[in-house]
GUPADO-145104 format. One record per residue: chain; x, y, z of N, C-alpha, C in turn. Coordinates in Angstrom, 2 decimals. Atoms other than C-alpha are relative to their C-alpha. Layout:
BEGIN
REC   chaine       n_u       n_v       n_w      ca_u      ca_v      ca_w       c_u       c_v       c_w
REC        A         X         Y         Z         X         Y         Z         X         Y         Z
...
***
This chain:
BEGIN
REC   chaine       n_u       n_v       n_w      ca_u      ca_v      ca_w       c_u       c_v       c_w
REC        A      0.84     -1.19      0.00      0.00      0.00      0.00      0.88      1.24      0.00
REC        A     -0.79     -1.22      0.08      1.28      3.47     -0.90     -0.13      0.85      1.25
REC        A      0.25     -0.86     -1.16     -0.31      5.22      2.10      0.78     -0.49      1.21
REC        A     -0.71      0.56     -1.17      1.10      2.87      4.73      0.08     -1.52     -0.16
REC        A     -0.17      1.45      0.06      2.56     -0.63      4.60     -0.31     -0.59      1.37
REC        A      0.33      0.56     -1.31      0.89     -2.61      7.39      1.11     -0.91      0.51
REC        A     -1.10      0.76     -0.60      3.54     -4.04      9.72     -0.55     -1.25      0.68
REC        A      0.39      1.25     -0.66      3.34     -7.65     10.95     -1.48     -0.30     -0.24
REC        A      1.42      0.09      0.35      0.03     -7.91      9.12     -0.66     -1.30      0.47
REC        A      0.60      1.29     -0.35     -0.69    -11.62      9.51      0.09     -0.26      1.50
REC        A     -0.22      0.29     -1.43      0.81    -11.91     13.01     -0.93      0.82      0.90
REC        A      0.83     -0.88     -0.83     -1.13     -8.93     14.38     -1.46     -0.41     -0.04
REC        A      1.40      0.39      0.13     -4.49    -10.05     13.01     -0.22     -1.42      0.54
REC        A      0.07      1.34     -0.62     -3.80    -13.70     13.97     -0.16      0.14      1.51
REC        A      0.01     -0.21     -1.45     -3.27    -12.37     17.50     -1.38      0.31      0.55
REC        A      1.36     -0.33     -0.45     -6.90    -11.22     17.66     -0.88     -1.24      0.14
REC        A      0.77      1.24     -0.08     -8.11    -14.83     17.30     -1.46      0.25     -0.39
REC        A      1.29     -0.54      0.45    -11.03    -13.54     15.25     -1.13     -1.02     -0.06
REC        A      1.25      0.75      0.12    -14.55    -14.89     15.62     -0.78      0.63     -1.15
REC        A      0.68     -0.56      1.18    -16.54    -14.48     12.38     -1.12      0.99      0.33
REC        A      1.11     -0.89     -0.34    -19.45    -12.80     14.19      0.39      1.01      1.08
REC        A     -0.46     -0.87     -1.07    -17.32    -10.73     16.56      0.02      1.48     -0.37
REC        A     -0.13     -1.45      0.19    -16.90     -6.98     17.02      1.43      0.38      0.32
REC        A     -1.42     -0.32     -0.14    -13.39     -5.60     16.52      0.25      1.48     -0.25
REC        A     -0.37     -1.40      0.16    -11.63     -2.25     16.63      1.46      0.10     -0.45
REC        A     -1.36     -0.35      0.44     -8.59     -1.04     14.67      0.17      1.47      0.35
REC        A     -0.06     -1.38     -0.50     -7.59      2.10     16.57      1.00      0.88     -0.76
REC        A     -0.98     -0.76      0.79     -4.89      3.15     14.05     -0.19     -0.37     -1.47
REC        A      0.43      0.44      1.33     -6.58      2.81     10.65      1.05      0.26     -1.10
REC        A     -1.02     -0.34      0.99     -4.02      4.64      8.46     -0.43     -0.34     -1.42
REC        A      0.34      0.41      1.36     -4.03      3.00      5.03     -1.01     -1.11     -0.07
REC        A      1.04      1.02     -0.06     -6.46      0.33      6.18      0.46     -1.42     -0.23
REC        A     -0.51      1.36      0.25     -4.18     -2.68      5.69     -0.44     -1.01      1.04
REC        A      0.42      0.91     -1.06     -4.90     -4.26      9.06     -1.52     -0.17     -0.02
REC        A      1.47      0.07      0.03     -8.60     -3.40      8.77     -0.50     -0.92     -1.10
REC        A      0.40      0.87      1.10     -8.90     -5.11      5.40      0.22     -1.48      0.33
REC        A     -0.28      1.38     -0.39     -7.30     -8.24      6.80     -1.01     -0.49      1.03
REC        A      1.02      0.39     -0.99     -9.71     -8.26      9.75     -1.32     -0.28     -0.71
REC        A      1.26      0.18      0.71    -12.69     -7.83      7.41     -0.01     -1.30     -0.82
REC        A     -0.07      1.23      0.80    -11.47    -10.74      5.27     -0.27     -1.24      0.85
REC        A      0.21      1.14     -0.89    -11.82    -12.97      8.33     -1.35      0.06      0.73
REC        A      1.31     -0.14     -0.63    -15.21    -11.68      9.51     -1.10     -0.54     -0.90
REC        A      1.17      0.44      0.74    -18.52    -13.19      8.50     -0.96      1.18     -0.19
REC        A      0.97     -1.07      0.26    -21.62    -11.20      7.46     -0.53      0.68      1.26
REC        A      0.50     -0.57     -1.25    -22.58    -10.63     11.12      1.08      0.75      0.78
REC        A     -1.10     -0.65     -0.70    -19.17     -9.35     12.18      0.01      1.51     -0.23
REC        A     -0.09     -1.46      0.13    -18.39     -5.66     12.71      1.42      0.46      0.30
REC        A     -1.31     -0.61     -0.23    -15.24     -3.56     12.52     -0.14      1.51      0.08
REC        A     -0.07     -1.45     -0.17    -14.82     -0.04     13.87      1.46      0.41     -0.06
REC        A     -1.38     -0.46      0.09    -11.68      1.92     13.03      0.07      1.47      0.39
REC        A     -0.24     -1.38     -0.41    -10.23      5.15     14.43      1.23      0.54     -0.72
REC        A     -1.19     -0.72      0.45     -7.86      7.68     12.87     -0.27      1.48      0.10
REC        A      0.21     -1.43     -0.19     -7.46     11.31     13.87      0.45      0.83     -1.20
REC        A     -0.53     -0.70      1.16     -5.73     12.24     10.59     -1.05     -0.02     -1.12
REC        A      1.06     -0.04      1.02     -8.28     13.45      8.02      0.46     -0.61     -1.32
REC        A     -0.49      0.62      1.25     -6.01     12.20      5.19     -0.37     -1.47     -0.07
REC        A      0.32      1.44     -0.03     -6.79      8.64      6.31     -1.43     -0.28     -0.44
REC        A      1.40      0.20      0.38    -10.49      9.16      5.55     -0.12     -0.39     -1.47
REC        A      0.04      0.33      1.43     -9.67      8.82      1.85      0.16     -1.51     -0.22
REC        A     -0.20      1.44      0.12     -8.84      5.16      2.53     -1.17     -0.82      0.54
REC        A      1.16      0.68     -0.58    -12.25      4.34      4.01     -0.44     -1.17     -0.87
REC        A      0.37      1.24      0.69    -13.46      0.83      3.10     -1.51     -0.05     -0.20
REC        A      1.43      0.09      0.32    -16.81      0.44      1.35     -0.50     -1.40      0.35
REC        A      0.45      1.29     -0.49    -18.22     -2.40      3.42     -1.01      0.28      1.10
REC        A      1.03     -0.28     -1.01    -21.46     -2.44      5.46      0.40     -0.40      1.41
REC        A     -0.45      0.44     -1.33    -19.61     -4.13      8.33      1.00      0.97      0.62
REC        A     -1.12     -0.88     -0.39    -17.10     -1.25      8.57     -0.46      1.42      0.29
REC        A      0.26     -1.40     -0.36    -17.28      2.14     10.32      1.33      0.67      0.34
REC        A     -1.23     -0.75     -0.27    -14.41      4.68     10.27     -0.33      1.27      0.78
REC        A      0.25     -1.13     -0.89    -14.32      7.25     13.07      1.22      0.92      0.00
REC        A     -1.09     -0.97      0.13    -12.20     10.39     12.55      0.29      0.65      1.36
REC        A     -0.31     -0.47     -1.35    -11.04     10.71     16.17      1.24     -0.69      0.54
REC        A     -1.13      0.58     -0.71     -8.08     10.02     18.45     -0.47     -1.20      0.81
REC        A      0.41      1.21     -0.73     -8.15      6.56     20.01     -0.08      0.19      1.51
REC        A      0.15     -0.25     -1.44     -7.94      8.14     23.45     -1.48      0.17      0.36
REC        A      1.45     -0.15     -0.20    -11.72      8.71     23.00     -0.75     -1.26     -0.41
REC        A      0.52      1.29      0.46    -12.30      5.04     22.15     -1.38     -0.33      0.56
REC        A      1.24      0.44     -0.67    -15.03      4.24     24.69     -1.16      0.94     -0.33
REC        A      1.05     -1.00      0.23    -16.94      7.47     24.15     -0.63     -0.16     -1.39
REC        A      0.55      0.07      1.36    -17.30      7.08     20.38     -0.60     -1.35     -0.33
REC        A      0.64      1.29      0.20    -18.02      3.37     20.44     -1.40      0.01      0.62
REC        A      1.30     -0.08     -0.68    -20.83      4.11     22.88     -1.01      0.75     -0.88
REC        A      0.86     -0.76      0.93    -22.20      6.64     20.35     -0.63     -0.94     -1.03
REC        A      0.51      0.98      0.97    -22.61      3.67     17.97     -0.66     -1.19      0.70
REC        A      0.71      1.04     -0.74    -24.20      1.56     20.71      0.86     -1.20      0.35
REC        A     -0.91      1.12     -0.28    -21.11     -0.58     21.29      0.59      0.15      1.41
REC        A     -0.52     -0.03     -1.36    -20.29     -1.37     24.92      1.08     -1.06      0.23
REC        A     -0.99      1.07     -0.14    -18.23     -4.55     24.48      0.51     -0.41     -1.39
REC        A     -0.59      0.46      1.26    -15.84     -5.79     21.77      0.81     -1.27      0.25
REC        A     -0.72      1.27     -0.11    -13.93     -8.99     21.05      1.49      0.12     -0.28
REC        A     -1.42     -0.17      0.26    -10.60     -7.56     20.00      0.33      1.43     -0.39
REC        A     -0.45     -1.36      0.30     -8.61     -4.32     19.69      1.41     -0.08     -0.56
REC        A     -1.31     -0.04      0.65     -5.69     -3.75     17.32      0.53      1.42      0.00
REC        A     -0.63     -1.31      0.05     -3.23     -0.86     17.59      1.39     -0.09     -0.61
REC        A     -1.32     -0.08      0.65     -0.25     -0.04     15.34      0.47      1.43      0.20
REC        A     -0.29     -1.36     -0.42      1.19      3.01     17.07      1.11      0.66     -0.82
REC        A     -1.05     -0.70      0.70      3.57      5.66     15.79     -0.52      0.78     -1.19
REC        A      0.30     -0.85      1.15      3.67      7.60     12.52     -0.20     -0.86     -1.24
REC        A      0.23      0.77      1.22      2.24      6.31      9.25      1.02      0.38     -1.07
REC        A     -0.91     -0.28      1.12      4.36      6.07      6.10     -0.43      1.27     -0.72
REC        A      0.54     -1.18      0.68      2.09      8.70      4.55      0.44      1.28      0.72
REC        A     -0.38     -1.18     -0.76      2.79     11.17      7.35      1.49      0.30     -0.14
REC        A     -1.43     -0.18      0.19      6.54     10.61      7.00      0.33      0.51     -1.41
REC        A     -0.36     -0.25      1.39      6.47     10.91      3.21     -0.55      1.30     -0.58
REC        A      0.52     -1.28      0.47      4.42     14.10      2.82      0.80      1.11      0.67
REC        A     -0.98     -0.95     -0.55      7.04     16.82      3.25     -0.64      1.07      0.88
REC        A      0.58     -1.13     -0.73      4.70     19.59      4.39     -0.58     -0.37      1.36
REC        A      0.47      0.41     -1.32      3.51     17.51      7.37      1.10      0.18      1.05
REC        A     -1.10     -0.32     -0.92      6.97     18.05      8.91      0.45     -1.12      0.91
REC        A     -0.37      1.12     -0.87      7.41     14.55     10.40      1.41     -0.52     -0.27
REC        A     -1.26      0.60      0.39     10.57     13.61      8.52      1.15      0.99      0.00
REC        A     -1.22     -0.83      0.02     14.11     14.95      8.89      0.54      0.12     -1.43
REC        A     -0.53      0.01      1.37     14.59     14.30      5.15     -0.35      1.24     -0.79
REC        A      0.50     -1.10      0.83     12.66     17.31      3.90      0.14      1.35      0.70
REC        A      0.11     -1.35     -0.54     12.77     21.05      4.32     -1.49      0.32      0.05
REC        A      1.43     -0.28     -0.14      9.37     22.04      5.66     -0.23      0.90      1.20
REC        A      0.38     -0.74     -1.20      7.54     24.17      8.17     -0.08     -0.99      1.16
REC        A      0.10      0.86     -1.18      7.61     22.80     11.71     -1.47     -0.22      0.32
REC        A      1.41      0.32     -0.22      4.28     21.02     12.09     -0.14     -1.24      0.87
REC        A      0.04      1.29     -0.71      4.14     17.29     13.09     -1.35     -0.32      0.65
REC        A      1.32      0.31     -0.58      0.40     17.31     13.89     -0.63     -1.19     -0.71
REC        A      0.76      1.12      0.57     -1.34     13.97     13.37     -1.45      0.44     -0.25
REC        A      1.31     -0.62      0.18     -4.64     15.79     13.85      0.24      1.41     -0.51
REC        A     -0.33     -1.29      0.61     -4.36     18.71     11.46     -0.86      1.15      0.50
REC        A      0.83     -1.04     -0.59     -7.06     20.60     13.38      0.55      0.47      1.35
REC        A     -0.56     -0.33     -1.31     -4.94     20.69     16.55      0.70      1.36     -0.03
REC        A     -0.65     -1.32     -0.08     -3.64     24.08     17.71      1.47     -0.11      0.40
REC        A     -1.39      0.17     -0.43     -0.39     22.67     19.13      0.80     -0.66     -1.12
REC        A     -0.86      0.52      1.05      2.30     22.18     16.48      1.45      0.02      0.47
REC        A     -1.43     -0.02     -0.32      6.07     21.66     16.45      0.50      1.44      0.09
REC        A     -0.38     -1.41     -0.05      6.40     25.39     15.77     -0.27      0.58      1.39
REC        A      0.37     -0.51     -1.32      4.59     26.19     19.03      0.95     -0.53      1.07
REC        A     -0.89      0.60     -0.99      6.75     23.77     21.04      1.38      0.63     -0.06
REC        A     -1.37     -0.51      0.17     10.06     25.00     19.61      0.10      1.49      0.32
REC        A     -0.09     -1.46     -0.14      9.23     28.71     19.73     -0.63      0.58      1.26
REC        A      0.74     -0.58     -1.13      6.93     29.14     22.73      0.20     -0.71      1.34
REC        A     -0.27      0.66     -1.27      7.91     26.54     25.34      1.20      0.66      0.66
REC        A     -1.17     -0.57     -0.68     10.22     27.92     28.01      1.09     -1.07      0.12
REC        A     -1.15      0.90     -0.02     13.62     26.37     28.63     -0.24     -1.25      0.83
REC        A      0.29      1.14     -0.87     12.41     24.15     31.47     -0.92     -1.00     -0.69
REC        A      0.93      0.87      0.71      9.53     22.78     29.37      0.70     -0.75     -1.13
REC        A     -0.73      0.62      1.11     11.78     22.14     26.37      0.93     -1.11      0.50
REC        A     -0.92      0.99     -0.58     14.32     20.33     28.54     -0.76     -1.27      0.38
REC        A      0.80      1.16     -0.41     11.60     18.07     29.94     -0.46     -0.81     -1.20
REC        A      0.45      0.68      1.21     10.24     17.25     26.47      1.14     -0.80     -0.61
REC        A     -1.15      0.64      0.66     13.69     16.44     25.04      0.55     -1.16      0.84
REC        A     -0.53      1.04     -0.88     14.76     14.40     28.07     -0.98     -1.17      0.14
REC        A      0.99      1.05     -0.26     11.52     12.50     28.72     -0.41     -0.76     -1.25
REC        A      0.52      0.63      1.21     10.47     11.80     25.14      1.07     -0.32     -1.05
REC        A     -1.09      0.29      0.93     13.78     11.87     23.25      1.12     -0.76      0.66
REC        A     -1.02      0.68     -0.80     15.87     10.34     26.06      1.40      0.52     -0.34
REC        A     -1.24     -0.67      0.36     18.59     12.87     25.25      0.72      0.51      1.25
REC        A     -0.80     -0.46     -1.15     21.32     13.38     27.85      0.35      1.48     -0.12
REC        A     -0.36     -1.40      0.24     22.14     16.71     26.25     -1.21      0.93     -0.01
REC        A      1.24     -0.79      0.01     18.55     17.94     26.71      0.15      1.40      0.60
REC        A     -0.13     -1.35     -0.56     19.49     20.85     29.04      0.74      0.98     -0.92
REC        A     -0.78     -0.86      0.90     22.08     22.21     26.60     -0.76      0.30     -1.28
REC        A      0.78     -0.22      1.23     19.84     21.73     23.56     -1.10      1.01      0.26
REC        A      1.08     -0.93     -0.34     16.95     23.52     25.28      0.53      1.43      0.13
REC        A     -0.60     -1.33     -0.19     19.21     26.42     26.27      0.38      0.62     -1.35
REC        A     -0.41     -0.48      1.32     20.55     26.70     22.71     -1.19      0.42     -0.85
REC        A      1.20     -0.36      0.76     17.06     26.72     21.16     -0.56      1.33      0.49
REC        A      0.54     -1.24     -0.57     15.87     29.45     23.53      0.86      1.20     -0.40
REC        A     -0.91     -1.10      0.39     18.95     31.57     22.74     -0.15      0.33     -1.48
REC        A      0.08     -0.20      1.45     18.61     31.05     18.97     -1.28      0.72     -0.41
REC        A      1.27     -0.58      0.43     14.96     32.05     18.80     -0.11      1.48      0.36
REC        A     -0.03     -1.43     -0.29     15.78     35.47     20.27      0.41      0.79     -1.23
REC        A     -0.43     -0.64      1.24     17.34     36.24     16.88     -1.07     -0.07     -1.08
REC        A      1.08      0.18      0.98     14.15     35.22     15.09     -0.61     -1.37      0.18
REC        A      0.69      1.27     -0.21     11.56     32.45     15.13      0.64     -1.14     -0.80
REC        A     -0.48      1.23      0.66     12.59     28.90     14.24     -1.22     -0.65     -0.63
REC        A      1.26      0.41      0.63      9.93     28.08     11.69      0.13     -1.17     -0.97
REC        A     -0.17      1.09      0.96     11.45     25.43      9.39      0.95     -1.07      0.54
REC        A     -0.88      1.11     -0.40     13.21     22.09      9.71      1.46      0.35     -0.25
REC        A     -1.39     -0.36      0.30     16.34     23.53      8.08      0.57      0.94      1.05
REC        A     -0.45     -0.94     -1.04     16.55     26.35     10.61      0.24     -0.76      1.31
REC        A     -0.17      0.78     -1.22     16.08     23.86     13.46      1.29     -0.82     -0.07
REC        A     -1.23      0.78      0.17     18.89     21.69     12.06      1.24      0.89      0.20
REC        A     -1.11     -0.95     -0.18     21.17     24.76     11.94      0.26      0.24      1.48
REC        A     -0.11     -0.27     -1.43     20.45     25.49     15.59      0.57     -1.21      0.73
REC        A     -0.42      1.23     -0.66     21.08     21.85     16.53      1.39     -0.48     -0.43
REC        A     -1.26      0.47      0.59     24.32     21.56     14.55      1.08     -0.35      1.02
REC        A     -1.03      0.35     -0.99     26.62     21.66     17.64     -0.24     -1.34      0.71
REC        A      0.35      1.23     -0.71     24.80     18.57     18.96     -0.12     -1.21     -0.94
REC        A      0.12      1.05      1.00     24.96     16.51     15.77      1.38     -0.51     -0.40
REC        A     -1.34      0.51      0.30     28.27     14.57     15.86      0.05     -0.76     -1.32
REC        A     -0.18      0.68      1.29     29.61     13.26     12.55     -0.21     -1.51      0.18
REC        A      0.30      1.43     -0.07     28.27      9.78     11.93     -1.22     -0.33      0.84
REC        A      1.17      0.24     -0.85     25.46     10.16     14.46     -1.07      1.09     -0.17
REC        A      0.92     -1.12      0.20     23.66     13.20     13.05     -1.45     -0.45     -0.07
REC        A      1.38      0.44      0.23     20.59     11.27     11.95     -0.63     -0.59      1.26
REC        A      0.52      0.60     -1.23     20.24      9.38     15.23     -0.45      1.07      1.00
REC        A      0.33     -1.07     -0.96     20.34     12.51     17.40     -1.18      0.82     -0.50
REC        A      1.09     -0.79      0.58     18.08     14.44     15.02     -1.32     -0.76      0.12
REC        A      1.21      0.83     -0.13     15.60     11.54     15.06     -0.53      0.04      1.42
REC        A      0.42     -0.07     -1.40     15.55     11.65     18.87     -0.67      1.33      0.31
REC        A      0.59     -1.34     -0.21     14.84     15.40     18.85     -1.38      0.04     -0.65
REC        A      1.28     -0.01      0.71     12.08     14.97     16.26     -1.03     -0.86      0.72
REC        A      0.91      0.88     -0.73     10.59     12.07     18.20     -0.56      0.70      1.23
REC        A      0.42     -0.69     -1.22     10.49     14.13     21.38     -1.04      1.08     -0.29
REC        A      0.92     -1.08      0.35      8.80     17.10     19.73     -1.32     -0.57     -0.49
REC        A      1.21      0.63      0.54      6.34     14.86     17.86     -0.89     -0.58      1.09
REC        A      0.77      0.60     -1.10      5.30     13.00     21.00     -0.70      1.08      0.81
REC        A      0.60     -1.12     -0.75      4.69     16.31     22.79     -1.15      0.62     -0.80
REC        A      1.02     -0.62      0.84      2.74     17.80     19.87     -1.28     -0.82      0.00
REC        A      1.17      0.88      0.12      0.44     14.80     19.64     -0.44     -0.65      1.31
REC        A      0.34      0.53     -1.32      0.34     14.00     23.37     -0.11     -1.53     -0.04
REC        A      0.08      1.43      0.29      1.14     10.42     22.38      0.04     -0.88      1.24
REC        A     -0.10      0.84     -1.20      2.08      9.06     25.80     -1.29      0.07      0.82
REC        A      1.26     -0.16     -0.73     -0.99     10.51     27.50     -1.14     -0.74     -0.71
REC        A      1.05      0.66      0.78     -3.23      9.24     24.68      0.10     -1.52      0.13
REC        A     -0.19      1.45     -0.12     -1.72      5.75     24.88     -0.46     -0.50      1.36
REC        A      0.43      0.40     -1.34     -2.25      5.56     28.64     -1.52      0.01      0.12
REC        A      1.46     -0.11     -0.09     -5.86      6.75     28.37     -0.67     -1.14     -0.78
REC        A      0.53      1.08      0.82     -6.50      4.23     25.60      0.11     -1.34      0.71
REC        A     -0.22      1.30     -0.63     -4.99      1.27     27.44     -0.93     -0.21      1.19
REC        A      0.86      0.12     -1.18     -6.99      1.99     30.60     -1.45     -0.32     -0.35
REC        A      1.38      0.28      0.43    -10.23      1.70     28.59     -0.17     -1.42     -0.53
REC        A      0.10      1.29      0.70     -9.40     -1.64     26.98     -0.60     -1.11      0.86
REC        A      0.50      1.08     -0.86    -10.15     -3.86     29.98     -1.51      0.07      0.15
REC        A      1.45     -0.17     -0.14    -13.64     -2.39     30.37     -0.73     -0.36     -1.29
REC        A      0.66      0.21      1.28    -14.39     -2.72     26.66      0.02     -1.46     -0.47
REC        A     -0.15      1.36      0.52    -13.16     -6.24     25.99     -0.89     -1.01      0.72
REC        A      0.68      1.15     -0.57    -15.34     -9.28     26.50      1.04     -0.93      0.61
REC        A     -0.91      0.99     -0.55    -13.81    -12.06     28.58      0.53     -0.86     -1.14
REC        A     -0.62      0.74      1.09    -11.33    -13.83     26.31      0.32      0.86     -1.21
REC        A     -0.32     -0.93      1.08    -11.11    -10.76     24.07      1.48      0.31     -0.04
REC        A     -1.44     -0.17      0.19     -7.69     -9.90     22.69      0.42      1.44     -0.28
REC        A     -0.73     -1.21      0.38     -5.34     -6.93     22.51      1.14     -0.44     -0.90
REC        A     -1.12      0.29      0.88     -2.85     -6.95     19.61      0.63      1.34     -0.33
REC        A     -0.54     -1.36      0.01     -0.53     -3.95     19.90      1.45      0.05     -0.48
REC        A     -1.35     -0.18      0.53      2.54     -2.83     17.92      0.55      1.33      0.47
REC        A     -0.71     -1.20     -0.45      4.99     -0.34     19.45      1.28      0.16     -0.81
REC        A     -1.21     -0.26      0.79      7.99      1.32     17.80      1.15      0.62      0.78
REC        A     -1.10     -0.51     -0.80      9.98      2.94     20.57     -0.19     -0.42      1.46
REC        A     -0.01      0.57     -1.36     10.88      2.04     24.13     -1.02      0.64      0.93
REC        A      0.96     -0.66     -0.88      8.59      4.62     25.75     -1.38     -0.65     -0.12
REC        A      1.29      0.67      0.24      5.49      3.07     24.13      0.05     -1.44      0.50
REC        A     -0.06      1.43     -0.29      6.65     -0.51     24.53      0.02     -0.28      1.49
REC        A     -0.02      0.19     -1.46      7.38     -0.13     28.26     -1.40      0.12      0.58
REC        A      1.37     -0.19     -0.50      3.85      1.16     28.85     -0.87     -1.21     -0.34
REC        A      0.80      1.15      0.44      2.26     -1.65     26.82      0.39     -1.25      0.79
REC        A     -0.49      1.20     -0.70      4.42     -4.33     28.44     -0.45     -0.02      1.45
REC        A      0.39     -0.06     -1.42      3.74     -3.16     31.99     -1.52     -0.13      0.17
REC        A      1.46      0.06     -0.10      0.02     -2.72     31.35     -0.51     -1.42     -0.20
REC        A      0.40      1.39      0.24     -0.32     -6.22     29.94      0.37     -0.87      1.21
REC        A     -0.48      0.83     -1.12      1.69     -7.64     32.87     -0.83      0.18      1.26
REC        A      0.71     -0.18     -1.28     -0.18     -6.01     35.75     -1.09      1.08     -0.01
REC        A      1.08     -0.98      0.08     -2.68     -3.43     34.48      0.35      1.36      0.55
REC        A     -0.47     -1.27     -0.55     -0.56     -0.55     35.78      1.18      0.51     -0.83
REC        A     -1.15     -0.58      0.70      2.04      1.86     34.38      1.19      0.21      0.93
REC        A     -1.05     -0.19     -1.00      4.01      2.34     37.59     -0.31     -0.86      1.22
REC        A      0.19      0.76     -1.22      4.55      0.36     40.75     -0.45     -1.43     -0.27
REC        A      0.44      1.39      0.10      3.22     -3.12     41.43     -1.39     -0.14      0.63
REC        A      1.34      0.19     -0.57     -0.33     -4.36     42.11      0.06     -0.58      1.41
REC        A      0.05      0.50     -1.37     -1.34     -5.12     45.68     -0.29     -1.50      0.03
REC        A      0.23      1.44     -0.16     -1.29     -8.72     46.85     -1.10     -0.22      1.04
REC        A      1.00      0.32     -1.01     -4.13    -10.35     48.73      0.65     -0.72      1.18
REC        A     -0.50      0.64     -1.22     -3.80    -12.17     52.06      0.91     -1.19     -0.30
REC        A     -0.76      1.20      0.35     -2.40    -15.21     50.28      1.19      0.29     -0.92
REC        A     -1.13     -0.37      0.84      0.15    -13.26     48.25     -0.30     -0.02     -1.48
REC        A      0.38      0.01      1.41     -1.82    -13.44     45.00     -0.32      1.41     -0.49
REC        A      0.38     -1.28      0.59     -2.31    -10.52     42.64     -1.07     -0.23     -1.05
REC        A      1.05      0.08      1.01     -5.31     -9.85     40.42      0.40      0.87     -1.18
REC        A     -0.40     -0.76      1.18     -4.33     -8.84     36.90     -1.08     -0.13     -1.08
REC        A      1.10      0.02      0.97     -6.67     -7.94     33.99      0.24     -0.84     -1.24
REC        A     -0.33      0.69      1.24     -4.82     -9.71     31.18      0.99     -1.14      0.24
REC        A     -1.09      0.98      0.03     -2.73    -12.75     30.45      0.73      0.16     -1.33
REC        A     -0.83     -0.13      1.20      0.12    -12.52     27.98     -0.22     -1.21     -0.90
REC        A      0.15      1.09      0.97     -0.33    -14.58     24.81      1.30     -0.11     -0.81
REC        A     -1.25      0.19      0.74      2.95    -15.94     23.48      1.07      1.01      0.37
REC        A     -1.11     -0.92     -0.23      6.20    -14.02     23.31     -0.14      1.22     -0.90
REC        A     -0.04     -1.17      0.85      6.88    -10.58     21.87      0.43     -0.42     -1.41
REC        A     -0.29      0.34      1.40      6.96    -10.78     18.05      0.64      1.20     -0.70
REC        A     -0.64     -1.04      0.79      9.30     -8.79     15.80     -0.03     -0.41     -1.47
REC        A      0.06      0.33      1.43      9.35     -8.59     11.98      1.17     -0.87     -0.45
REC        A     -1.05      0.83      0.58     11.33    -11.09      9.94      0.96      0.88     -0.81
REC        A     -0.96     -0.75      0.81     14.43     -9.99      8.03     -0.56      0.29     -1.39
REC        A      0.62     -0.20      1.31     12.41    -10.42      4.83     -0.96      1.19      0.02
REC        A      0.93     -1.13     -0.09      9.73     -7.99      6.02      0.76      1.31      0.12
REC        A     -0.79     -1.22     -0.18     12.35     -5.45      7.10      0.64      0.43     -1.32
REC        A     -0.57     -0.32      1.32     13.97     -5.67      3.64     -1.04      0.69     -0.87
REC        A      1.07     -0.58      0.80     10.62     -4.87      2.04     -0.48      1.34      0.57
REC        A      0.51     -1.20     -0.66      9.68     -2.21      4.60      0.92      0.34      1.17
REC        A     -1.00     -0.33     -1.01     12.58     -0.69      6.53     -0.59      0.60      1.26
REC        A      0.62     -0.64     -1.17     10.21      1.18      8.84     -0.54     -1.02      0.99
REC        A      0.47      1.05     -0.90      9.18     -2.16     10.33      1.09     -0.44      0.98
REC        A     -1.15      0.57     -0.72     12.65     -2.70     11.84     -0.10      0.11      1.52
REC        A      0.06     -0.17     -1.46     11.83     -1.39     15.33     -1.34     -0.46      0.60
REC        A      1.33      0.40     -0.47      8.31     -2.88     15.59      0.05     -1.15      1.00
REC        A      0.14      1.04     -1.01      7.39     -4.97     18.63     -1.48     -0.27      0.22
REC        A      1.42      0.38     -0.16      4.08     -6.84     18.76     -0.19     -0.78      1.30
REC        A      0.35      0.71     -1.24      2.58     -7.85     22.10     -1.51     -0.30     -0.05
REC        A      1.38      0.46      0.04     -0.65     -9.84     22.40     -0.43     -0.41      1.41
REC        A      0.52      0.35     -1.33     -2.82    -10.24     25.50     -1.47     -0.36     -0.09
REC        A      1.40      0.44     -0.05     -6.15    -11.81     26.43     -0.60      0.42      1.34
REC        A      0.67     -0.38     -1.24     -8.63    -10.48     28.97     -0.38     -1.24      0.79
REC        A      0.28      1.14     -0.89     -8.96    -12.83     31.92     -1.45      0.09      0.50
***
């Protein structure tokens, strides 16, 4: 697919253990690759709801009476399913991160490859953009974004340099941002450091960590007993949250034990973490960091 190559397509949909008459949700529709695979396994009574906050994804909507595409962030999962009269589902699929389309359209500002305005909004109606973060966040806020979401040790120095540079004029394009960051881009590692900076800004712009947490907390209430989660993460911040939530239903700390030392957890892990084959990575390099985790509601 030109819009987005679905990663771990068979493995992710296999993980849902689809029932032909079940109700399923693809919370990251994108180009619709995973959704099409789910529909191919559903019978006439089955239903599939998909979410995508990016209006560009609406052009990929599937003409099928069993399918409904909702142009919203998956953090509002429960609210919008309820609007359609859905209180319980049999499986939820999530392929987090940025779509190939978002990376490849220069003016969206997601990729370090192009000269573009600083944007990075997945929801193009949002008021918070990369421009706002880079030009209006104070030094303390910038440092926190770069350290927490980019895991950059040099976050304090980078934040200080950005604040100093913007006094000479706004930083409105990717090229200008690269100029400002030049002292922190060592030869041979320029792309890695720049990718970390872009990741940090993008996560802040789209509130990705908060949205992921809100989404995960809704899944246990929505899933029928035996229902499945099939979730793909691309960076350690996402994967840690998914892994911990599947393990004990929490993002921090450990669940309380009862009198007998037992803990009550909402999910059981299904199989081991799955990563793409070398053949898939050759065909789609963006799959290289993907990690698939599958869980079943107890």
